[in-house]
Every structure is written in C-alpha cells, then in structure tokens.
N, C-alpha and C positions, 0 to 999 in steps of 0.2 A: 567456573561453574556458570551455567545460565540459570539464574534464579527465577526468571519469569519473563513474559512478554505480554503486552497489552495493546489492543487496537481501539481506535475510535472510527466509527463510520458516520460521516456527516451527510445527511440526505438533503441535497441541494438541487431540486429539479429546476428551479429558476435559472441556475447557473449553467444548465445544459446548453443554453443559447450562447454561452461564452466559451464553450469548448472549441478546440481548433477546427474540427471537422464541420460542425454546424455553422461556425462563424464564416468559414470559406464558402459553404454551400449557400448561405443566405446573403452573400455579398450582393447578389442581384435582387435581393428583397423579394424572394419567391413567397408571396403571401399564402398560397395554398399549402405549400410544403411546411411552412412555419405553423400554420393552423393545425395541420395533421400531427405534427410533432407535439404541439401544445396539448392536444386532446389525449395523447398517449403518455403523458407524464403521470407518475404514480403519486398518490397521497402517501403521507408518512406511514400510516397504518399498513399499507401494502408493502412498503419497503421493510418495515420491522418484521413482518410475518413471513417474508420471503425466505425459504429454507436455507439457501447458501449464506444469507446474512446471519442466520442463527448459528450456523457453523463457525463463521468468523468471530462471533461473540462468545463462542465456547459453550453455548447452551445445547448444542446438538453435535454429535460425533460425525466426522466426515463420512464414515461408512454408512450412516443412517440414510444418506441421500440415495443410496442404491435401492432402497425400499420405497422411495417416493417417485411416482410417475413423472416423466417430463412432458412438457415444459414445467419447471418447478413453480413458476408464478401462478399456475392454475391450482396449486395445492399448498396454500399457506398453512403455516403452523398455528393452529387455533390456540389462542391464549398466550402466544409468545409476546415477550416484552422487549424493551430496548436495552435492558441490562443483562449481562452474562458474565461468567467467570473470566472470560478473556477480554472483555471490553464493554463498550457502550455505543449506542447510536443516538445522535442528536438530530433535531429537526432543523429546518431552514431558518426559522426565526432565531433559534439559539445560536446557530452558526453566524448569522449576521450580527448578533450582539457581540460575539467574540471577535468578529472581524473589526468592529468598531474599537474594541478594547486593544486589539493588536496594532492598531494604526498609531504609530508614534510620530508621523510626519504630516498629519492633517490632510490625508489623501482621500479618506472615505467619508462620504456625505449621504444623508438620507432625506427623504421627504419629511416634512414636519410631522405628518400623521404617523408615518412608520417609525420615526425616531422616538416618539412618545411610547409606542408599543414596545420597542426594544428596551427603553428605559425601565419599563415595568417588569422586565425579566430579572432585573437586579444583577446582571452579569458585569455591567460597567456603569460608569457615570452617565452623564447626558451625552448621547451620540450627537455628532454635528448634524444640524438640520438646515436645509435650504428651502427658501420659498420656491414656488413653482417657476417663477421667472429666472431665478439664479440657477436652479437645477437645469433648466432648458439651456442656459448659456454654458454651463459646465459640460453638458452633453455635446453641444455644438463645438466646443473647444477641445475636441479629441478625448472627451471623457468616456469611460467604459461604463455602460449602464448596468445596474443591478436589477434583476427581475425576481418576481415571485413565480409560483407555479402557473398562474394565469397569464404570465408574461406582462404583468403590470410593472411599470418602472417604479421601484421603491427607493432607488438611490443611484449613486454614481461614484466611480473611482477616478480621480483626476490624475493627469501625468505628474511625475516628480520633477520633470524638466521639459520645457517645450521643445528643445532641440536634441534630446538624448533618447534614442529609440529603446535603449536598454532600460530606461525609466518611463516608458510609455505606460499608459493606464492599464492596458491589457496585460503586460508583463508584470506590473506591480500587483495586479489582482491575483495572478498565478502565484506569485511569491508570498503574498499575504495569506492566501488559502492554504499553502503548504505550512506556513508558520503556525496558523491556528490549529490545523489538524494534528500536526506534530506535537504542539504544546498540550493539547487536550489528551493525547495518548500518554504523554509523559506525566501529566497530572494524575491520570488514572493509575499509572504504575506506582507513583509515589503514594497515593492514597491506599493502595492495596498492600504495598510492601512494608510500610511503617518501619523503615530501616535508616541507618546513618546516611550522612551526606554523600552526594555524588561528587566525584573528583573530576570527571571528564565526560564530555558529550561528543559523540561522533555522528554527524549528520550524513545521511546517505540518500537524500532525495534527488530528484532529477532537474530541479530548477537551477538556472544560472543567475544567481543573485549578484548584482554588481552595477556598474555604470558604463558609460561608453569607453572608458579607458581600461577597464578590467571587467568584462561582461560576466565572467564567472568567478569573480573575486571570492564570493562565498561567505562561509561561516554562518549559515542559517542555523547551525546547531546552537550557537550562543543566543541567537534571537529567540529560538524556541525555548531554551532554558529560562531566559528572562521572563517570557510570557507565562511560563509554568510556575514561576516563583522560586526557581532554583538560584541560589546566590553563591554557592561554593564551587562551581565548576568552570573550567575552561573548556575549550572545544575546537573542533575543526570539521570540515566537510570532506567526504570521500565521494568521488565521482567514478562510476563504472557502469552507467546505464542500469539495466535491470539487475545486474549482479552486485551492485553496490552494497545492499544490506548484508550479504554474506561476507563480502570483503571487510565491511565495517565490523562484523561480528568477530572475524579472525583478528583484526587489529585490536579490538577491545580485549579479546582473550590474551593476546600477547602483552598488552600493557599491564594487565592484572598479573599474569604469570611472571613477568619480569620484576614486579614490585614497583613499577613506576607509579601506578595508581591502584587504589584499593577497590574502587567501584567505578565502572564505566558504563554508560548507557548509550546504546545505538538508537538514534531517533530519525524519523522521516515523516514528512507530511504528504498529503495527497497531491495528485497531478490533475489540476483543473483542465489542462489542455486535452486530456483524454476523456472528459465528459462527452457523452453522445458520439463517441468516435465511430460506433457501428450503428448509428441510428437508422440509416437507410435499410439495413438488413432487418432491423426490428420492425420497422414500418411495413416492409414487404411481407414479413411473416405474421403480421397482425399481433405482434407482441407489444407490451408496454416498453417504454424506453428504460432499459435495465442499467445503463451506464449513467446513473444519476446520483452516485455517492462518491465522496472523497474519503480516502482511508489514510489514517495516520498510525504509526507504530512506535513503540518504545520497548527496547530489549535490555534487560538488566543482567550485567556480567560482573561477577564478584569472585573473591577468593573462596577456597573450599570451606563450605559451611557444614560439611558432613551429611548433607541431605540433597542438595540440588544436583541435577544432572551434570556430568562432566563434559566439557567441550574438549574433544580429543584433538589438540593442536598438532599432535604427531601424525594425524591422518589428513590434515588440511592439504588440499591440492588446488593449484590454480592452473588455468589453461595457459600453457606456454606458447610462445610465438611459433615454435616448430611443430606443435601438435596437430595442426590441420583443423579445418572448420567444418568438414562434412559431418552430418549428424552422428554417424557411427563412430567417427574419430573423437568427437567431443564426449560422447557417452562413455567410450572406453577410457579416455584420459581422466574423466571426472568421477566415474562410478567404479569400474572394475579395477583399474590400476591401483588406486589407493587402498582398496580392500585387500588385494593380493599382497601389497607391500606390508600391510599390517597383519598378515597371516590369517585373514578372514575369508570366508566364502560369502557369496552373495546371499545365500539363505540365512546367514548369521545376522542380517539386517532385518529387523521387524517391519519397518516402514521406510519407504523412500519418499522424501518430500521434494517434488519437482516444481515446475511452473504450474501453479494450481488455478489457472484461469477457469472461470465458470463457463462450461460449454453452452449453457443457454444464451450467453452473450455472444460467444464467438461463432458458433455454428451457423446461425441465420445470416451472418455476414460473410460466410464462405471461408472462415479461418479454421474450421474443423474443431475437433476436441483435442486441445493441446496436451493436457495431462495424459489422456489415453495414448496418444502417439509416443510420448516420452516413456510411458510404462511398457509399451510394446518393444521399444528399443532396449530397455533394461532387461526385459525378459529374454530377448534375443541374445543378449550378452551372456546371460546365465546358461542358455542352451548351447551357445558356441563354446563356452568354457567347460562344458560337459557336466555341469551341476544338475541340469534338468533335461528331460527329453523335449523336443519341439512340441509334442502333443500336450505337454504340461505347461506351456506358456500362459494360456488363459488362467489356469489355477494359480500360477505364480503372481500374475497381475492382481488377481482377486485377493491374494493373501498379503501382498507387500505394497500394493498401490492404494489409491483412493480416488473418488471422483473430485473434479475440480470444483472450487467453491468461492474463489476470490474475485472481487471486482477487478476489472481490467485496468488496474492502476499501475501497470508497468512494474516498477521495482517492488511494489508491495506484493504482487502476485507471485513473485519468484521465490518459492520454497518457504518463506518465513510465515505465511498464514498458519502452517501446521505447528509452529513453535509452542503455543500455549497447550495444544493437545499433547505434543511430545513431552513437555515438561510434566504435565499431569500424569501421563502414562508411565514415564520413567521414574517419577517420584513415588507413584502409587504401586508400582510393581507389575503393571500390565505389559510394559515394554522393557526391553533390555538395550536396544540399540536402534538409532534412527540416522539415516544419512540424508543430509540436506544438500541439494544440488541446484545451483542457480546459473543461468546463462545471460549474457548481455550482448547487445547488438552494436558493437563499436563502429561498424560500417555506416551506421546512420549519420554519423558526424562528418562523413566524406573525407576523413583523414587516413583511413585504412580500409581494407576489405576484410579485415579479421573480425571474428566474434570474440567473445570472452566467456569465462566460466570459472566457477569456484565450487568446491565441495568440502564438507567436513562431517565428522561423526559426532553425535551427541549420545552419551551412554549413561546408564544407571550408575549412580554413585556407589562405589564398592562398599562404603560404610553402611549402605542400606542393607 
C-alpha cells in the first residue's frame, strides 16, 4: 500500500546563480545578463501563490489549472499559503538555516550578520560565521558563494578536499541541498503520518555522492534519514535518472510484500544543478525566473492497512533492453502492454500520471508542453487499439490526463507529483485506478544510447 506522499518546495532564488546553466553562462562574468536575471527573481510571496506550486502542495487540484489563463504567474491564487495537504514551501532563510544544520563536516559558513539572522530562526544552533576577510579568503580558495535574492553574498561552501573534484564546493552544495530538501519532506511525512518506525529508506535522487575513488558511492538515503531524526532505518540509493523514484517505489513495494520490511519510505531531495536551467527562455519571454525552487519528496509504503491504495506489483513494468526507445515504442511497452496483460482497457484507468513538467517553464525555452505530448501519445494508443475513435482523442486526454504542474527538477517531475492527489482520490472514492509512468534518459551518461522507463498501477483498496 502507498499510504501517502509529501513534498517540500524550497524557494531559493539566490541559488539560481549556482545552477549549472547560469554558472556556465556567467563564466565570462556577463554583468548585464546577471543584472537582468537578478531583476526577474521572484519574492517568496509570488512563489507561494503561483498556481502550479499550490497543486504540488495539494491545495489545488491539477485539473483546476485548466480554468486559469496562462501564463500562470500572471494569475496568482489570492490568499494561498505555504502549507497544503501534500506538503509545505519554505523560504530561502529557512533553507539556509537547515543547510547549516545539515553540515556535519564544517563546510558551510555565513557572514557574521547573516549567521545571527539564521540563529534567530531556531532551526539549528549557532551557524558558523566568518569575518569579511576570512569569507573573502574562502571564496578565493575555490569556495562556492551563497547568495540571497539581491545577489548579496551571505555565505560560502568550502571544498571538502583541495585535490578531489568530487568534493569540490559546488558538488558538495548540490549534495547538501538534496539532503536538506529530502529530509524536510521526510519530516513532513512523519509529522502527518503519526505511525510506527521506518525500517528502510530508499534514496532516488540524481546526485552522485562520494569522493574521487567512488564518485557515486551514495547512500544519501541514510544521511537524509539522520537529518530528519529517523533512528530505526537502514537504507540505500537507487539510480535511474528521472525514472528512479518509480523504480524505488517498486522496490519498496517488493520489500514490504516479501516481508523483509514492514515500512519503507522512498526519499529524494531537489536538484540544485537544474535551478535556472531555462532562464534565457524566461528572460526572452519577459517571465520571472520560474526555476527557483528545489523539491523534495517522501513516499510511504506499508503493508495492507485496509484503507490505503494498493500498489499493483503484478502490473509493474520496466522498459527492457529489447523494447526500443522511439516514443511510440516506449509508450506501448509502459502503458498499453501492462494493461492488456492485466485484462484492462485503457479507459479503465481514471488518470495517467506522466512527466508532469510545468509548461510555463518549458515552453518559453522551446521544450514544448511535455505532459501534453505524452497524453497525445497515450490517446493515440487508445485509438490504435480500437478503444476510441481518433476524433475522440482530445476528449480522452481531457478525461484521463492533466496539465503539468511540477518544477523541472528531473526525477521529481516524473509522475510522482500526482501521488498525493491519487492517494486522496483513491481513498476518498473519486478514483478507482491510476497508472504512473516514468521515463529516464540513460543516454545522458554516455554509457548507452538507451532510455529507460517504468510503470505501475495504483488502485483503490478493495476493503474500501
């Protein structure tokens, strides 16, 4: 059973400058471009009231986005807050306070003034503070600067080893950001669940945590658990690019179904490298910088409690090496084939959860509306299989799909943002069956030309 899923969104506009794309673009120190980006960074209030974020937090149904004109940033949800049934949003100051708390190796340092402000939040003890001279020396010695929204330097992350690029300051900041956001999502799950101890944690983020001898050695899962206050769990990491969370969900289900563990939580933190990834498209479209949030997730998998939705492991499908990587081949292998094998029609699935990237983020950068493309492919499969007429494809998409609403955080956007909505609908009776479909870009690692994918059904508990 999937008992629940919780998200945390950390609004970190100052860290947009540390994203992979802005960092590379600003290597030449283009002052005009930096200033333009800085002027387009959103305040916390705008991030909170942004409609797709309210969907991520569970305060707004995905379908409600169809009734809100785009671009959505021009139509904030009046009165919306940072808390919702599916999670919470934190501001940049709170994130930095947790970053200090997550630092177990004395890597994160702040200016004296900023450290005092963080101390006042009560998240941690006294954050490490540096004088202006020591801060300047740390920055000159390959430190990674920490900024606020005005691009004022408020701190620095120092390298973990002067000769190990896997422990460079930039890489360590990425790993710490993932640790913090994953731990905050796990903490929210624990607060809401009020249930017995966790036995195992499966990490499914995209960061390669290690050193020069084992760059992706991993087990950020246990580090996340430690920060969240979990003391009863072991864990390991699962790596499969954007498909990793669904792979992790299947593994968690198998561990519980086999009796190895009673309760497994799948966790992942946000991808700092993807902040500001499409900032040039947003600047050209006169948009604010929408890739300014890190997202963390925690998914609770337990034995049958007579209430929670059933993870149909018998319908679980992974993309095999022989399946082919053309979009129609992947769609057929992950969507139609497992349903037919289970004796189900495509119309028997109430909702299909696919890659749910927010189109307001992707379209200005030329990446199109990713969920819309996926739903067109699924509707075409329904037509090809004779379930619907081609003329009925738009109605099929309307009935079984949804607008995209997830931050472009890679693994986070791939199907799982709909999990809290699915659990609520399957538990409350509005839904009977949801298929989750995730894809991964294995070719990005240059070890293969293949893609990857996984799908599984989540169904209403028959005891309901």
